[in-house]
N, C-alpha and C positions, 0 to 999 in steps of 0.2 A: 589569567581568565578566573574569572568570578566564577564563583558557586552555581549561578542562574546559566551561565554559559557551559560550565559543565556539565549541566543536567541535559540543557537544551543536545546538547553533543550524543548524550548516553540515550534520549530519545531517538534521535536521529538515526542510529544505530542499529533498532529495532523496526521489526518486517512489522507495522500495522497498516490498518485500514487508511484510506487518505479520506480526510474533513472536508478538504476542499475541493478535490480530482475525481468526483464519482460520479458513474454515469446511473450504475444499478445501488450496489455495496461499497464502491472505495477500494475491491480488492487491486483490481489491473492499477489504479492509480499509486497503492499505498507499496507495491512492487516496483513502478516506475520511480518514486519517488525513494525508496532504499538500493534503488541499483544506479540511482541518477542518469535514468534514461526519461524518452516521452513517453509516454502514457497511451499515444496510438501506437507507438510499436508494440507495446504489450498485448493491447487491445486486438491488434492484428495476429501477433503471434496466437492467442487463446481462439482467435475464429479458426486458425489452423489445426490446430490441435486437435487428434481424436480424444473422444471422452472429454471435450473442456467443458462440456455441462456439468460433468460430475467434480471433476476438479475444482469448478468455481464454484459449486457448493457447498464443498469440503473448506476451502478456503474462507469462504466468506462464513461460515461457521465457528471456524478456526482460529481466525487471527483478530488481535486486539482491535477494538477502536482506538484511534488518536485520540489523547487527552485534549480537552475542551483549552483554546489558547484564547488569549486576551485577545 
């Protein structure tokens, strides 16, 4: 494994907002990438949760953005 691959794996294991799979701010896409599941499923779960807007706002403000990719 090269240094670049190791860094990529390290970034993959962190919960961050998605740059590519985003509807509003990338929170659901980032959660889906972290758990390797469908972002549609995560969005549906957010619709069902009570206090979903509050949870989303908190996550949108506390989750880091994904680093820019080449």
